C-alpha positions in Angstrom: 155.9 7.3 22.9 156.5 10.7 24.8 156.9 13.6 22.4 159.1 16.7 22.8 157.4 20.0 23.0 159.3 23.2 22.6 157.5 25.9 24.7 158.4 29.5 24.0 157.2 32.3 26.3 158.9 35.2 27.9 156.9 35.1 31.1 158.9 32.9 33.6 155.7 32.1 35.7 153.6 31.1 32.6 156.7 29.1 31.2 157.2 27.3 34.4 153.7 26.5 35.2 153.0 25.1 31.7 156.2 23.2 31.6 155.3 21.5 35.0 151.7 20.8 34.0 152.5 19.3 30.6 155.3 17.2 31.9 153.0 15.8 34.6 150.4 15.1 31.9 152.9 12.4 30.6 152.4 13.0 26.9 155.2 15.6 26.5 158.8 16.2 27.5 158.9 20.1 27.6 161.9 22.1 26.4 161.4 25.7 27.5 162.7 28.9 25.7 162.2 32.5 26.8 162.0 34.0 23.3 162.1 33.2 19.6 165.9 33.5 19.1 166.5 30.9 22.0 163.9 28.7 20.3 165.8 28.8 17.1 169.0 27.9 18.9 167.4 24.9 20.6 166.0 23.8 17.3 169.6 23.5 16.0 170.4 21.0 18.8 167.2 19.4 20.0 164.8 17.0 18.3 161.3 18.7 18.6 157.9 17.1 17.7 155.7 20.1 18.3 156.0 23.8 19.3 153.8 26.1 21.4 154.9 29.8 21.2 153.6 33.0 22.6 153.2 35.8 20.1 154.4 39.0 22.0 157.9 38.5 23.3 161.2 40.6 23.5 164.3 39.8 21.4 162.3 37.8 18.9 158.5 37.7 18.8 156.2 34.8 17.8 155.5 35.9 14.2 159.2 36.5 13.5 159.9 33.0 14.9 157.3 31.5 12.5 158.8 33.3 9.5 162.2 31.8 10.4 160.7 28.3 10.6 159.3 28.8 7.0 162.7 30.0 5.7 164.4 27.0 7.3 161.8 24.7 5.8 161.0 23.2 9.1 157.8 21.2 9.1 156.4 20.6 12.5 153.1 21.3 14.2 153.0 24.8 15.8 150.4 26.2 18.2 150.3 29.8 19.3 149.0 31.5 22.5 148.3 35.1 23.3 146.9 37.2 26.0 145.0 39.3 23.6 142.2 38.9 21.2 143.2 37.7 17.7 142.2 40.2 15.1 141.0 38.8 11.7 144.2 40.2 9.9 146.4 38.4 12.4 144.3 35.2 12.2 144.9 35.2 8.4 148.6 35.5 8.9 148.6 32.6 11.3 146.6 30.5 8.9 149.1 31.3 6.2 151.8 29.8 8.4 149.7 26.6 8.8 149.1 27.1 12.6 147.7 24.0 14.1 145.8 25.8 16.9 145.5 29.1 18.7 144.9 29.6 22.4 144.0 32.6 24.5 145.6 33.0 28.0 144.9 31.8 30.6 145.2 28.4 28.9 143.3 25.4 30.0 146.0 22.8 30.4 143.7 19.9 29.7 142.4 21.4 26.4 145.9 22.4 25.6 147.3 19.0 26.0 144.4 17.3 24.0 144.9 19.8 21.1 148.7 19.5 20.9 148.3 15.7 20.8 145.8 16.1 18.0 148.1 18.4 16.1 150.6 15.5 16.1 148.0 13.2 14.5 145.7 15.4 12.4 144.1 12.7 10.3 142.4 10.8 13.1 139.0 9.7 12.0 137.1 9.3 15.2 138.2 9.8 18.8 136.2 9.1 21.9 137.2 10.9 25.1 136.0 8.9 28.2 135.6 10.1 31.7 135.6 7.5 34.4 132.9 8.3 37.0 129.7 6.9 38.3 126.6 7.6 36.3 124.3 10.3 37.6 120.7 9.2 37.8 118.8 12.5 37.2 115.6 13.7 35.6 115.6 16.7 33.4 112.0 17.9 33.2 112.8 20.6 30.7 114.5 18.2 28.2 111.9 15.6 28.6 109.2 18.1 27.8 111.1 19.1 24.6 111.5 15.4 23.6 107.9 14.6 24.1 106.7 17.6 22.2 109.1 16.8 19.3 107.9 13.2 19.2 104.3 14.4 19.1 105.0 16.7 16.2 106.7 14.0 14.3 103.7 11.7 14.9 101.2 14.3 13.8 103.2 15.1 10.7 103.1 11.4 9.7 99.4 11.2 9.8 97.3 11.7 6.6 95.9 15.2 6.3 98.1 16.4 9.2 98.9 20.2 9.1 102.2 21.2 7.6 102.8 23.8 10.3 103.8 22.6 13.9 101.2 23.0 16.4 102.1 25.2 19.4 102.6 23.1 22.6 100.4 23.9 25.4 101.8 26.2 28.0 103.2 24.2 31.0 101.7 24.6 34.3 103.7 26.9 36.6 105.5 24.9 39.3 106.5 26.3 42.7 110.3 26.4 43.2 111.6 23.7 45.4 113.1 24.3 48.8 112.4 28.1 48.4 114.8 28.5 45.6 114.4 31.8 43.8 112.7 31.8 40.4 115.2 32.9 37.7 114.9 33.4 34.0 116.4 30.5 32.0 118.1 30.9 28.7 116.3 28.7 26.1 118.1 26.0 24.4 117.8 27.8 21.1 119.6 30.8 22.4 122.5 28.6 23.4 122.5 27.0 20.0 122.7 30.4 18.5 125.5 31.3 20.8 127.4 28.2 19.7 127.6 29.7 16.2 129.8 32.5 17.6 132.6 29.9 18.1 135.3 30.4 15.5 134.8 28.3 12.5 131.3 27.1 13.5 129.2 26.0 10.6 126.2 24.5 12.4 125.1 23.0 15.7 122.4 20.7 16.8 120.9 19.3 20.1 120.5 15.6 19.4 118.6 12.7 21.1 121.1 9.8 20.7 118.5 6.9 20.8 116.3 8.3 18.1 118.8 10.2 16.1 116.5 13.2 16.1 117.6 16.8 16.2 115.5 18.5 18.9 116.9 21.9 17.8 119.6 23.2 15.6 121.2 26.5 14.4 123.3 27.2 11.3 123.7 24.8 8.5 122.1 25.4 5.1 122.3 23.9 1.6 125.8 22.8 2.0 125.4 21.4 5.5 122.2 19.5 6.4 122.1 19.6 10.2 119.4 16.9 10.5 121.6 14.6 8.4 124.7 15.5 10.5 122.7 14.9 13.7 121.6 11.4 12.5 125.1 10.5 11.5 126.5 11.7 14.8 123.7 9.8 16.8 124.9 6.5 15.0 128.5 7.2 16.1 127.3 8.1 19.6 125.2 4.9 19.9 128.1 2.8 18.8 130.4 4.5 21.3 127.9 4.0 24.2 127.7 0.3 23.3 131.4 0.0 24.0 131.2 1.4 27.6 132.2 -0.6 30.5 130.5 -0.3 33.9 130.8 3.1 35.4 132.4 4.5 32.3 131.0 7.6 30.6 131.8 9.5 27.4 133.0 13.0 27.6 133.1 13.9 24.0 133.7 12.3 20.5 135.8 13.9 17.7 135.1 13.1 14.1 137.7 14.5 11.7 136.8 14.9 8.1 138.8 16.3 5.2 137.4 19.9 5.7 135.4 19.7 8.9 135.4 18.6 12.5 132.2 17.2 14.1 132.3 17.4 17.8 129.8 15.4 19.9 129.5 16.6 23.5 127.0 14.9 25.9 125.1 17.2 28.2 126.1 15.1 31.3 127.4 11.6 32.1 124.8 9.0 31.2 122.7 11.5 29.3 120.9 10.5 26.1 121.2 14.1 24.8 124.2 15.7 23.1 125.4 18.7 21.2 126.8 18.2 17.7 129.0 21.0 16.6 130.3 21.2 13.0 133.5 23.2 12.5 135.5 24.5 9.5 138.9 22.9 10.1 140.6 25.9 8.5 139.0 28.5 10.6 138.8 27.1 14.0 140.9 26.3 17.1 139.6 22.8 18.0 140.8 23.0 21.6 139.0 26.3 22.3 135.9 25.1 20.3 135.7 21.9 22.6 136.1 24.1 25.7 133.3 26.5 24.6 131.1 23.6 23.6 131.6 22.0 27.1 130.6 25.2 28.7 127.4 25.5 26.7 126.6 21.8 27.5 126.9 22.7 31.3 124.6 25.7 30.9 122.0 23.5 29.1 122.0 21.3 32.3 121.1 24.2 34.6 
């Protein structure tokens, strides 16, 4: 069933572009408003399922609009967007209003549509996002080396009398760049995992081998969050999802919604056995933006 979305933005270009894009997506019928006061007038006459509002607007800004919604006792999912960075104090105010998601302009329409649909059904347990396209048959020497080394270390640790400290891997032989490509410094996977922790609400992240369930590397976590256990659980979900694939289908990402956390599984590429597992605090994150950032990190790991 198509839902009605109230879009509130004073910029006619942004308002028109988002209205057309979301209407084309097919999940929403968009009702536009140019400021908060107009939005309140429309709420008196229109049935609205979800609202997306800018924060800085003339006549009535987004925060004032939110306060009116609370006074009226209107309970509907609300997402906000802004062209400026959201300061901690402002983020706390938005959380007090129970905002479903926050977006920074320019907004990725695909991420926006996914997040708004999720706001309408926040208790979904597991969601799998497919992307239909042919599998890519590629070889990633860098990731294979990591997997082989990790398997070797696990094997050595399982032998009687094996050293407790990991043995440093031998330095790989230098290879000449193919086709005259320039030699460039690559960012190690661990640096990208650490970067994932800068995502709002990130609690931990792991690079996981789906078949073995082994975390090749991880960052964050701690006593309250065992990333090795989270990786193993995510691998079970990933393997089950892979088993449902039809020919030429691929999985883009998988969302696991818990009471206080989101677990986001993002494969590095279609057909890959490697994925990133990001654990988020539901109260402190914008899920749409987190998925977008995680997809960017996955693409950078492919490079």
